[in-house]
VOPAVO-982859 format. One record per residue (C-alpha): x, y, z; residue number from 1. Coordinates in steps of 0.05 Angstrom, whole numbers, plus 32768, in hexadecimal, padded with zeros to 4 digits. Example, Ala and Ser with C-alpha at 12.3 -4.5 7.8 and 13.67 -1.06 7.14 Angstrom:
# VOPAVO-982859
      u      v      w     i
   80F6   7FA6   809C     1
   8111   7FEB   808F     2
This chain:
# VOPAVO-982859
      u      v      w     i
   7DCA   7E72   868F     1
   7E06   7E63   86B8     2
   7E42   7E97   86CA     3
   7E87   7E81   86B5     4
   7EC4   7EA0   86BB     5
   7EFB   7E79   8692     6
   7ED5   7E83   865C     7
   7EB1   7EBF   863F     8
   7E80   7EB0   8607     9
   7E5E   7EF1   85FD    10
   7EA8   7F16   85FC    11
   7EBF   7EE5   85C4    12
   7E81   7EEB   859C    13
   7E8B   7F38   85A9    14
   7ED3   7F35   8593    15
   7EC6   7F10   8557    16
   7E8D   7F3B   8538    17
   7EB3   7F7A   8548    18
   7EEE   7F5A   8525    19
   7EC6   7F4D   84E7    20
   7EAB   7F97   84E9    21
   7EEF   7FAF   84F4    22
   7F09   7F88   84B5    23
   7ECE   7FA6   8489    24
   7EDF   7FEC   84A6    25
   7F25   7FE0   848C    26
   7F12   7FC9   844F    27
   7EE3   8006   8441    28
   7F1A   8032   8456    29
   7F48   8019   8425    30
   7F13   801D   83F0    31
   7F00   8064   83FD    32
   7F44   807D   8400    33
   7F5F   805E   83C1    34
   7F1A   8064   839A    35
   7F25   8019   8383    36
   7EF5   7FE0   839A    37
   7F30   7FAE   838B    38
   7F6A   7FC0   83AA    39
   7F8C   7F79   83B6    40
   7F7D   7F38   8395    41
   7F57   7F21   83D1    42
   7F25   7F5A   83CA    43
   7F10   7F33   8385    44
   7F41   7F07   8362    45
   7F1B   7EFD   831D    46
   7F0B   7F44   831A    47
   7F4C   7F5E   8327    48
   7F6E   7F2A   82ED    49
   7F35   7F4E   82BF    50
   7F44   7F8E   82D3    51
   7F91   7F86   82CE    52
   7F85   7F72   8282    53
   7F5C   7FB0   827A    54
   7F97   7FD7   8294    55
   7FCB   7FB6   8268    56
   7F98   7FC2   822B    57
   7F8D   8012   823C    58
   7FD6   8020   8249    59
   7FEA   7FFC   820A    60
   7FB6   801F   81E7    61
   7FCC   8067   8203    62
   8010   805A   81E7    63
   7FF6   8042   81A7    64
   7FCF   8089   81A1    65
   800C   80A8   81AE    66
   802F   807B   817A    67
   7FF8   808A   8147    68
   8002   80D7   8151    69
   8049   80CF   8143    70
   803A   80AA   8100    71
   8006   80E4   80EF    72
   803F   8118   80FC    73
   8074   80F0   80D8    74
   804C   80E9   809B    75
   8039   8136   809B    76
   8083   8147   809D    77
   8090   8118   8063    78
   8055   812C   803D    79
   806A   817A   8044    80
   80AF   8167   8029    81
   8096   813E   7FED    82
   8064   8178   7FDC    83
   809E   81AA   7FD1    84
   80C3   8172   7FAC    85
   8084   816E   7F80    86
   8085   81BE   7F70    87
   80CE   81B5   7F63    88
   80C2   8184   7F2F    89
   808B   81A8   7F18    90
   80B3   81E3   7F07    91
   80EA   81B0   7EE8    92
   80B5   819D   7EBA    93
   809F   81E1   7EA7    94
   80EB   81F0   7E9B    95
   80EB   81B4   7E6E    96
   80B3   81C0   7E46    97
   80D3   820A   7E3B    98
   810E   81ED   7E25    99
   80F2   81BF   7DF2   100
   80DD   81FB   7DCB   101
   810F   8205   7D94   102
   8106   824E   7D9F   103
   813B   824A   7DD4   104
   8181   824D   7DC2   105
   81BD   8233   7DE4   106
   81C3   826C   7E18   107
   817C   8269   7E28   108
   817E   821B   7E34   109
   81BD   821E   7E5F   110
   819C   8253   7E8E   111
   8163   8229   7E90   112
   8192   81EC   7EA1   113
   81B5   8217   7EDA   114
   816F   8216   7EFC   115
   8163   81D3   7EF0   116
   81A1   81C2   7F12   117
   8196   81EE   7F4D   118
   814C   81C9   7F51   119
   816D   8183   7F4F   120
   819A   8194   7F85   121
   8162   81A9   7FB3   122
   813A   816F   7FA3   123
   8175   8149   7FBE   124
   8180   8173   7FFE   125
   8134   8169   800F   126
   813D   8120   8006   127
   8179   8115   8031   128
   8168   8146   806A   129
   811A   813A   807A   130
   811E   811B   80B8   131
   80ED   810D   80F1   132
   810C   80FE   8136   133
   8150   80F6   8115   134
   8137   80C6   80E4   135
   813F   80D8   809A   136
   80FB   80C9   8077   137
   810B   80D4   802C   138
   8152   80B8   801F   139
   8133   806C   8016   140
   8145   8055   805E   141
   80FC   8061   8075   142
   80DF   8030   8041   143
   80C9   8000   806E   144
   80AD   8015   80AF   145
   8079   8003   80DF   146
   8055   8026   8113   147
   8034   7FFE   8153   148
   7FEB   8018   8158   149
   7FD0   7FDF   8183   150
   7FD5   7FC9   81C9   151
   7FF1   7F83   81B5   152
   8027   7F67   8186   153
   8026   7F6E   813E   154
   7FEF   7FA6   8140   155
   8019   7FD1   810A   156
   800E   7FFC   80D3   157
   8041   7FFD   809B   158
   805D   8041   8081   159
   8080   803F   8045   160
   80A8   8080   8029   161
   80D6   8071   7FE9   162
   8118   8094   7FDC   163
   8104   80DA   7FC9   164
   8148   80F7   7FB1   165
   8156   810F   7F6D   166
   8189   80D1   7F5E   167
   814D   809D   7F6A   168
   8108   80BE   7F56   169
   80F9   80B3   7F0C   170
   8126   8077   7EFE   171
   8107   8035   7EF1   172
   8120   7FEF   7ED6   173
   8102   7FE9   7E94   174
   810A   7FB6   7E63   175
   80E7   7FA7   7E18   176
   80E3   7F5B   7E06   177
   80DE   7F3E   7DBF   178
   8094   7F33   7DA6   179
   806D   7F07   7DD3   180
   805D   7EC0   7DC0   181
   801B   7EB1   7DB3   182
   8014   7E7D   7DE6   183
   7FEB   7E8C   7E23   184
   800D   7E8D   7E67   185
   7FFF   7E56   7E92   186
   8013   7E4B   7ED7   187
   8062   7E47   7EE5   188
   806C   7E62   7E9F   189
   8082   7EA5   7EBC   190
   809B   7EC3   7EFC   191
   80AF   7F0D   7F0C   192
   80D8   7F12   7F4D   193
   80C0   7ECE   7F61   194
   8079   7EDE   7F57   195
   8052   7EAA   7F29   196
   8028   7ED6   7EF7   197
   7FE2   7EB7   7EEF   198
   7FC5   7E95   7EB2   199
   7FB0   7EC0   7E77   200
   7F67   7EBA   7E58   201
   7F47   7ED4   7E18   202
   7F20   7EFF   7E42   203
   7F5F   7F29   7E53   204
   7F5F   7F43   7E10   205
   7F24   7F5F   7DEE   206
   7F44   7F79   7DB7   207
   7F68   7F41   7D8C   208
   7F45   7F1B   7D62   209
   7F71   7EDE   7D68   210
   7F9F   7EC0   7D9B   211
   7F82   7EEF   7DCE   212
   7F99   7EC7   7E11   213
   7FE0   7ECD   7DF1   214
   7FE2   7F14   7DDB   215
   800B   7F4E   7DFC   216
   7FD0   7F6B   7E17   217
   7FB9   7F2D   7E3B   218
   7FFD   7F23   7E5A   219
   8005   7F67   7E72   220
   7FC0   7F61   7E94   221
   7FD6   7F21   7EB8   222
   8021   7F43   7ECC   223
   7FFA   7F7F   7EE6   224
   7FCA   7F55   7F0B   225
   7FFC   7F44   7F3D   226
   8024   7F85   7F38   227
   801D   7F95   7F82   228
   8043   7F55   7F97   229
   807D   7F56   7F63   230
   8082   7F9E   7F51   231
   8082   7F9C   7F0B   232
   8055   7FBF   7EDB   233
   8049   7FA5   7E93   234
   8037   7FD0   7E54   235
   8025   7FB3   7E10   236
   8049   7FD9   7DD8   237
   802E   7FF2   7D96   238
   802F   7FB2   7D68   239
   804D   7FBE   7D24   240
   8055   7F90   7CE9   241
   807F   7F9C   7CAA   242
   8075   7F74   7C6A   243
   80AE   7F4A   7C55   244
   80B4   7F68   7C0B   245
   8099   7FA8   7BEA   246
   8055   7FA3   7BCB   247
   805A   7F87   7B8A   248
   8011   7F94   7B75   249
   7FD6   7F68   7B58   250
   7F90   7F65   7B65   251
   7F6A   7F54   7BA7   252
   7F2A   7F38   7B9A   253
   7EFE   7EFA   7BB4   254
   7F3A   7EC3   7BA3   255
   7F79   7EF1   7BB1   256
   7F6F   7F1A   7BF7   257
   7F8C   7F2C   7C39   258
   7F68   7F2B   7C7E   259
   7F7B   7F53   7CB8   260
   7F5C   7F43   7CF8   261
   7F1F   7F23   7CDE   262
   7F14   7F5F   7CA5   263
   7F1A   7F47   7C5A   264
   7F3D   7F77   7C2E   265
   7F2F   7F6D   7BE6   266
   7F07   7F89   7BAD   267
   7F42   7FB9   7B8A   268
   7F85   7FB9   7B64   269
   7FC2   7FC6   7B89   270
   7FFA   7FEB   7B63   271
   8045   7FDE   7B6D   272
   8057   7FFD   7BB2   273
   800F   800C   7BB9   274
   801B   8050   7B90   275
   7FD2   8063   7B90   276
   7FCC   8054   7BDD   277
   7F91   802A   7BD8   278
   7FA7   7FF8   7BF9   279
   7FBB   801F   7C36   280
   7F77   8046   7C33   281
   7F4D   8006   7C30   282
   7F78   7FED   7C71   283
   7F69   802D   7C97   284
   7F22   802F   7C82   285
   7F11   7FF5   7CAF   286
   7F3E   800D   7CE7   287
   7F01   8012   7D18   288
   7EFA   7FC4   7D0E   289
   7F41   7FAC   7D0C   290
   7F68   7FDD   7D38   291
   7F9D   7FE0   7D02   292
   7FB9   8017   7CDF   293
   7FDF   8014   7C9E   294
   8016   8038   7C7A   295
   8054   802E   7C4C   296
   80A2   8036   7C5A   297
   80D0   8052   7C31   298
   80DC   800F   7C15   299
   8099   8002   7BFD   300
   8085   7FCF   7C30   301
   8040   7FD2   7C53   302
   8042   7FE4   7CA0   303
   8007   7FD6   7CCE   304
   800B   7FF0   7D12   305
   7FDE   7FE2   7D4C   306
   7FE6   8019   7D7F   307
   7FC2   7FF2   7DC1   308
   7FF0   7FB5   7DB0   309
   7FBF   7F84   7D9B   310
   7FD1   7F4B   7D6F   311
   7FD2   7F54   7D26   312
   7FB8   7F16   7D02   313
   7FC4   7F10   7CB3   314
   7FA4   7EE0   7C85   315
   7FC0   7EDC   7C3F   316
   7F8E   7EBD   7C0E   317
   7FAA   7EB0   7BC8   318
   7FEB   7ECF   7BAD   319
   8011   7EFB   7BDE   320
   800D   7F38   7BAE   321
   801B   7F6A   7BE6   322
   805A   7F49   7C06   323
   8041   7F39   7C46   324
   8064   7EF5   7C46   325
   8029   7EC9   7C56   326
   7FF7   7EBB   7C8F   327
   800A   7ECE   7CD8   328
   7FFC   7EEB   7D19   329
   802A   7F28   7D35   330
   802C   7F33   7D80   331
   8043   7F70   7DA1   332
   807C   7F7C   7DD1   333
   8078   7F82   7E1B   334
   8098   7FB6   7E47   335
   80A7   7FAB   7E8D   336
   80BF   7FE0   7EBC   337
   80C0   7FE5   7F05   338
   80E7   800D   7F39   339
   8110   7FDA   7F4D   340
   813B   7FA9   7F26   341
   8112   7F69   7F1D   342
   8118   7F23   7EFB   343
   80F3   7EFA   7ECE   344
   80F7   7EB1   7ED2   345
   80C9   7E73   7ECC   346
   80BA   7E37   7E9A   347
   80AA   7E64   7E5E   348
   80C3   7EAB   7E67   349
   80C7   7EB2   7E19   350
   8078   7EB4   7E1B   351
   8083   7EFC   7E2B   352
   80C4   7F09   7E06   353
   80F2   7F01   7E35   354
   8130   7ED6   7E3E   355
   813C   7EA8   7E74   356
   814A   7EBE   7EBD   357
   8156   7F05   7EA3   358
   8167   7F3A   7ED9   359
   8153   7F7E   7EC6   360
   8176   7FB9   7EEE   361
   8165   7FFA   7F04   362
   8191   8033   7EDE   363
   8199   807C   7EFD   364
   819B   8094   7EB9   365
   814D   809B   7EBE   366
   814F   80C2   7F00   367
   8141   810C   7F07   368
   818D   811D   7F19   369
   819A   8110   7ECD   370
   8169   8142   7EB1   371
   8180   816C   7E7E   372
   8161   81A8   7E56   373
   819D   81BA   7E2A   374
   817E   819D   7DE8   375
   8138   8190   7DD0   376
   8144   8147   7DD0   377
   815F   8146   7E1A   378
   8127   8175   7E34   379
   80EE   8142   7E16   380
   8115   810C   7E39   381
   8116   812A   7E7A   382
   80C9   8134   7E76   383
   80C5   80EB   7E7A   384
   80EE   80E7   7EB6   385
   80CD   811E   7ED9   386
   808D   8102   7ECC   387
   80A2   80BC   7EEB   388
   80BB   80E6   7F2A   389
   807F   810D   7F2F   390
   8053   80C9   7F2E   391
   807C   80AA   7F61   392
   807F   80E6   7F92   393
   8030   80EB   7F89   394
   8027   80A5   7F96   395
   804E   80AA   7FD2   396
   8029   80E6   7FEE   397
   7FE8   80C3   7FDE   398
   7FFB   8089   8009   399
   8019   80BC   8040   400
   7FCD   80DA   803D   401
   7FB2   8096   803E   402
   7FDE   8086   807E   403
   7FCD   80C4   80A1   404
   7F80   80BB   8091   405
   7F89   8079   80AC   406
   7FAE   808C   80EB   407
   7F77   80BF   80F6   408
   7F3E   8089   80F2   409
   7F6E   805F   8127   410
   7F75   8093   8155   411
   7F29   8095   815A   412
   7F25   804E   815E   413
   7F5A   8047   8190   414
   7F3A   8080   81BF   415
   7EF3   8062   81BD   416
   7F15   8020   81D3   417
   7F3C   8042   8208   418
   7EFC   8061   821E   419
   7ED0   8022   821F   420
   7F04   7FFA   8243   421
   7F15   802D   8274   422
   7ECA   802F   828A   423
   7EC9   7FE0   828F   424
   7F04   7FE4   82B8   425
   7EEA   8014   82E8   426
   7EA0   7FEC   82EE   427
   7ED0   7FB6   8300   428
   7F00   7FD3   8332   429
   7EEC   8010   8345   430
   7EC7   8021   8389   431
   7E7E   803A   838B   432
   7E85   806C   83BB   433
   7E34   806F   83C9   434
   7E36   8021   83DC   435
   7E76   8024   8406   436
   7E66   8065   8431   437
   7E21   8043   843F   438
   7E47   8003   8457   439
   7E78   802F   847A   440
   7E3F   8056   84A6   441
   7E23   8013   84B7   442
   7E65   7FEE   84C8   443
   7E78   8034   84F5   444
   7E31   802A   851A   445
   7E48   7FDD   8526   446
   7E8C   7FE9   8538   447
   7E7B   801C   856C   448
   7E3E   7FE6   8585   449
   7E6F   7FB0   8584   450
   7EA3   7FD6   85B1   451
   7E6D   7FE8   85E6   452
   7E4F   7FA4   85E8   453
   7E9A   7F82   85E9   454
   7EA6   7FB1   8629   455
   7E6B   7F99   864D   456
   7E78   7F4E   8637   457
   7EBD   7F53   8657   458
   7E9B   7F6D   8697   459
   7E70   7F39   869A   460
   7E9F   7F02   86C3   461
   7EA0   7F3E   86FC   462
   7E5C   7F2A   870D   463
   7E75   7EE5   872F   464
   7E97   7F15   8760   465
   7E51   7F2E   8778   466
   7E41   7EE3   8788   467
   7E83   7ED7   87AC   468
   7E78   7F13   87D4   469
   7E35   7F03   87EA   470
């Protein structure tokens, strides 16, 4: 092996190896001081990208946990206020029932009204002053709020708290149409608030014996199927038929009879005005099969009534001795009601007994603020208003309870995801101290050895001097 002065290969090799060792030591010192395996993108570019996505998710989820806890707190505040409103309404209901009793005179009812007025004012105060973080909850301004409970966009939960003030609870937009047409509803015939009502079918009405698909029962079922979209609830009213004329009298036999909802009424004589009640009794005897009850009005006319709103089908065979006025099908009326105003449109609104483009508005006359117990009639009317208000508040409390329970589940899910995501990020980004310290010990020894060897390599060219001195 030759001796060279200009180029010390051994020193260069020792310097290079020592540099690598020093770089590894610097990285190990950085990892041990930070606790992270990845401190710069150069350490692991792909790992850094993945861990940063985990960091975004974890921090977003942590904020979502705080948001969900805020939602739980808000729901509890609102529910507590509504609970007190419920107690007030229950007391008002008791007072209304008490005032409806005619044992009370004007003085007693005035005293009851004074307490009712105070309770109404307290209802209004609760509705106007219940707040959370400065936001009013029960005055109708919090009707459509959203809580963000996720790490990414549009991961929200809707909280809907309706106006609970006395001037709004209990009111409704209600309208009763004329008797419905026997035509079934087809697509496009009826729209409520722009929502198309589905086709009606005979299966919607298991009570009517004819034109079942066009009955008030079937149409109410079709409307109520989509109440959540248009906000309108339908109810068939009792169906009532009154004969055209007073009962003239005659004999009902095989040739002369009437058929009510498929049941033949015959085999007896009928006196004028049904003086012996034989016709009314005969019709009522088959009530279980027809659903139709009979009575006479003050003019001696036959009155048929189906409380459940089913169709009343009448067939007259032979002379019309009881003044029915011929064979026909009598349909019931539909009552439509909503907490907000609604519109009835479509190609054939008359099929549900309403006019073209009819707008039904909300009136405050039905609100709790108008509750009066100064007369028996007003006390009874007030009971209806209070019951509607109780139904609304109970519904809102149930929805708040459901939101609270959902938020608790959301919190459990969020914390579980945070835990799993944090563990995943740790496996990617955190330093393994056992591995790093092992490598550190090795590289420290290599560093010391490298320094020693580099020192000897640098001294090697001096051996040439001994040759020159020889």
